[in-house]
C-alpha positions in Angstrom: 75.4 118.5 109.9 77.7 119.2 106.9 81.3 119.2 108.1 82.4 120.4 104.6 80.3 122.7 102.5 82.4 123.9 99.5 80.8 125.8 96.6 82.1 126.7 93.1 85.8 126.1 93.9 88.1 127.1 91.1 91.9 126.8 91.1 94.0 127.7 88.0 97.7 127.1 87.5 99.8 128.8 84.9 101.5 126.8 82.1 104.1 127.9 79.6 101.3 128.4 77.2 98.0 129.4 78.8 96.5 128.1 82.1 95.0 124.9 83.4 92.1 124.6 85.7 93.2 122.0 88.3 89.9 122.4 90.1 87.0 123.5 87.9 83.9 124.8 89.6 83.6 122.0 92.2 80.9 122.0 94.8 80.9 119.5 97.6 79.1 118.7 100.8 80.3 116.0 103.2 78.4 115.0 106.4 79.7 114.4 109.9 81.0 110.8 110.3 81.2 110.2 106.5 84.2 108.6 104.8 84.1 110.3 101.5 86.3 109.0 98.6 87.8 111.0 95.8 88.7 109.0 92.7 90.3 110.0 89.5 93.4 109.5 87.3 96.6 111.3 88.1 96.1 115.0 87.4 92.3 114.9 87.9 92.5 117.5 90.7 92.1 115.3 93.8 95.2 116.5 95.7 94.7 120.1 94.7 91.1 120.0 96.0 92.3 118.5 99.3 95.0 121.2 99.6 92.3 123.8 99.1 89.9 122.2 101.6 92.6 121.9 104.2 93.8 125.5 103.8 97.2 124.6 102.3 96.3 126.3 99.0 93.9 129.2 98.3 91.4 128.9 95.5 90.9 131.5 92.8 87.2 131.7 93.7 84.6 129.9 95.6 83.6 129.5 99.3 84.5 126.8 101.9 82.8 126.3 105.2 84.2 123.8 107.7 82.2 122.9 110.8 79.6 125.5 109.7 82.1 128.4 109.6 84.1 130.1 106.8 87.5 128.4 106.6 89.4 131.6 105.9 87.6 133.8 108.4 88.1 131.1 111.2 91.2 129.5 109.8 93.1 129.0 113.1 90.0 127.7 114.9 89.2 125.2 112.0 92.8 123.9 111.6 93.1 122.8 115.2 90.1 120.5 114.6 91.4 118.6 111.5 94.6 116.9 110.3 96.2 115.7 107.1 98.2 112.6 106.1 99.9 112.3 102.7 103.1 110.6 101.7 103.9 113.6 99.5 104.4 115.8 102.6 107.5 114.8 104.6 108.3 115.5 108.2 111.6 117.0 109.4 114.3 114.5 108.6 117.0 116.0 110.8 115.3 115.2 114.1 114.0 111.9 115.4 110.6 110.4 114.9 109.7 111.1 118.5 110.7 114.7 118.2 108.6 115.2 115.1 105.6 113.8 116.9 106.2 115.9 120.0 106.4 119.1 117.8 103.0 118.4 116.3 101.5 117.4 119.6 102.6 120.8 121.0 101.1 122.6 117.9 97.8 120.8 118.4 97.7 121.1 122.2 97.6 117.4 122.7 97.2 116.4 126.4 99.5 113.7 127.7 101.5 113.6 124.4 103.9 110.9 125.5 100.9 108.5 126.2 99.3 109.4 122.9 102.5 108.8 121.0 103.1 105.5 122.7 99.5 104.2 122.0 99.7 105.2 118.3 103.2 104.0 117.6 102.4 100.7 119.3 99.4 100.4 117.0 101.5 101.0 113.9 104.5 99.1 115.2 106.9 102.0 115.2 107.8 102.2 118.9 111.2 100.7 118.4 112.1 103.4 115.8 111.1 106.5 117.7 114.6 107.6 118.7 116.0 107.2 115.2 116.5 110.3 113.0 113.6 110.4 110.6 116.0 110.4 107.6 117.1 106.9 108.5 113.6 105.5 108.5 112.4 103.5 105.5 109.8 105.1 103.2 107.1 102.8 104.7 108.1 103.8 108.2 107.9 107.5 107.3 104.5 106.9 105.8 103.4 105.3 109.1 104.9 108.3 111.0 102.8 110.7 108.9 99.6 108.7 109.6 100.4 108.7 113.3 101.0 112.5 113.1 97.5 112.9 111.6 95.8 111.1 114.4 97.6 112.8 117.3 94.8 115.4 117.9 91.9 113.0 117.5 90.7 115.1 114.6 87.1 115.7 113.8 88.0 116.0 110.1 90.8 113.9 108.5 92.3 114.3 105.0 94.0 111.1 103.9 95.6 111.5 100.5 96.9 108.1 99.3 98.0 107.5 102.9 98.8 103.8 102.4 101.3 104.3 99.5 104.5 102.4 100.3 103.1 100.3 103.1 103.5 96.5 102.9 100.2 94.6 102.7 100.1 93.7 106.3 100.7 97.3 107.5 98.3 98.7 105.0 95.6 96.4 106.3 96.3 97.5 109.9 96.0 101.2 108.7 92.7 100.5 107.0 91.3 98.7 110.1 92.4 101.6 112.3 90.8 104.1 110.0 87.5 102.2 110.1 87.6 101.8 113.9 88.5 105.4 114.4 85.7 106.6 112.2 83.1 104.4 114.0 84.3 105.4 117.5 84.7 109.1 117.0 82.4 109.9 114.0 85.4 111.6 112.4 84.7 112.8 108.9 87.3 111.5 106.5 88.2 112.6 103.0 90.0 109.6 101.4 91.9 109.2 98.1 93.6 106.1 96.9 94.5 104.3 93.7 93.7 101.0 95.4 90.1 100.4 94.4 89.5 97.6 96.9 90.6 100.0 99.6 88.1 102.6 98.4 85.3 100.1 98.1 85.9 98.9 101.7 86.2 102.2 103.4 84.1 104.8 101.7 80.4 105.5 102.2 80.3 107.8 99.2 82.6 108.4 96.3 83.2 111.3 93.9 84.9 110.6 90.6 87.0 113.6 89.3 88.1 114.2 85.8 89.9 117.3 84.4 89.2 119.2 87.6 85.4 118.5 87.7 83.3 116.0 89.7 81.7 114.0 87.0 79.9 111.4 89.2 79.1 111.2 92.9 77.3 108.5 94.9 77.8 105.2 96.8 79.9 102.5 95.3 76.7 100.8 94.3 75.5 103.9 92.6 78.6 104.2 90.5 78.6 100.5 89.5 75.0 100.8 88.2 76.6 102.3 85.1 78.2 98.9 84.4 75.3 96.6 83.5 77.5 93.6 82.8 79.3 90.8 84.5 82.7 89.3 84.0 82.8 85.6 83.0 86.0 83.5 83.4 86.1 80.1 81.8 89.0 77.8 82.4 90.0 75.1 79.9 92.6 72.4 80.1 91.8 71.5 76.5 89.5 72.6 73.7 90.4 76.3 74.3 90.8 76.9 70.5 87.4 75.4 69.8 85.9 77.6 72.6 87.5 80.7 71.0 85.9 79.8 67.7 82.5 79.5 69.3 82.8 82.8 71.0 83.9 84.5 67.8 80.9 82.9 66.0 78.6 84.3 68.7 80.1 87.8 68.2 81.4 87.8 71.8 84.7 89.7 72.4 87.1 87.9 74.8 90.6 88.0 76.1 92.8 85.0 76.7 94.6 84.8 80.0 96.7 81.7 79.9 94.1 78.9 80.1 91.2 81.3 80.8 88.9 83.0 78.4 87.5 86.2 79.9 84.5 88.0 78.5 81.5 90.1 79.6 77.8 89.5 79.4 74.9 91.8 80.2 72.3 89.1 80.8 72.9 85.7 82.3 69.6 84.2 81.3 69.5 85.4 77.7 73.2 85.3 76.8 75.3 83.2 79.2 73.0 80.2 79.8 72.4 79.6 76.1 76.1 80.0 75.4 77.0 77.4 78.1 74.4 75.1 76.6 76.2 75.4 73.2 79.5 74.5 74.8 77.9 71.3 76.2 76.2 70.4 72.8 79.5 70.8 71.0 81.4 68.8 73.7 83.6 71.8 74.5 84.6 71.0 78.1 85.6 73.7 80.5 87.0 73.0 84.0 85.8 76.0 85.9 83.4 78.9 85.6 83.4 82.2 87.5 80.9 84.9 87.1 81.8 88.2 88.9 80.0 91.4 89.3 81.9 94.5 88.1 84.1 96.2 90.7 85.1 99.7 91.4 88.3 99.0 89.5 86.2 98.2 86.4 84.4 101.5 86.9 87.7 103.4 87.2 89.2 101.8 84.1 86.0 102.5 82.1 86.0 106.1 83.2 89.7 106.7 82.7 89.8 105.0 79.2 86.7 107.0 78.2 88.8 110.1 79.1 
């Protein structure tokens, strides 16, 4: 079943001169239990699209069905079944962290709210900070509090918009592990945005790349990387690096020098890389280490954004 079925969504914002289409005729279907990633540079339309799908912003045109029903016709019924976490939306800073969570637990009709709050705050190591006014929490602690808020009602649909921004590496890893576990156990559908490409690769079943308000590519991480038919080569030299650079230049291979590494790309190991390495040996140009890596989602992101 499609938890999200959005068709021809358009959202325009006025500028001093003219208008800009933040979301430009986007159609999207997301299945139950899917972790669906939205990628794109800042201003590509990701957050605006999430705001529209979660009912925070109304589109100029288009239709949105959540759980098989029109979002705006059944808005209250739909909203009780999903939740949102983003560091760009702050909780009430004048009350304590516990009071914030109790308010949302009441809004969502959470049974045994104290038990639920304890379980989640233990998981995200925030139990000792519950009775502190939210304004006195660090930015990372407030981010954790927002994530906990988003999980209070065991949502069937969860919007996570850069939800790990500001978290230290250890806590970000805990958050990712919990998202994966929660998805597996509950089959919750998750819309996920992040600028951490390794995070997206690890979590998302499918990914859509947005540019100028449009979805320009959609598929699995493997589907997206098929556009990049090359591999990254890292050669480390303790000496002879200048001779190695001369050889690469003579072979018309573009490279970058990163300290004692020469980094370049090849499309074919057998026809390009292996003969090249043989020439290094023949000319007695010694390298200490060789790494050949497949392109990553970060490579894909950089290629798309620079093409833009």
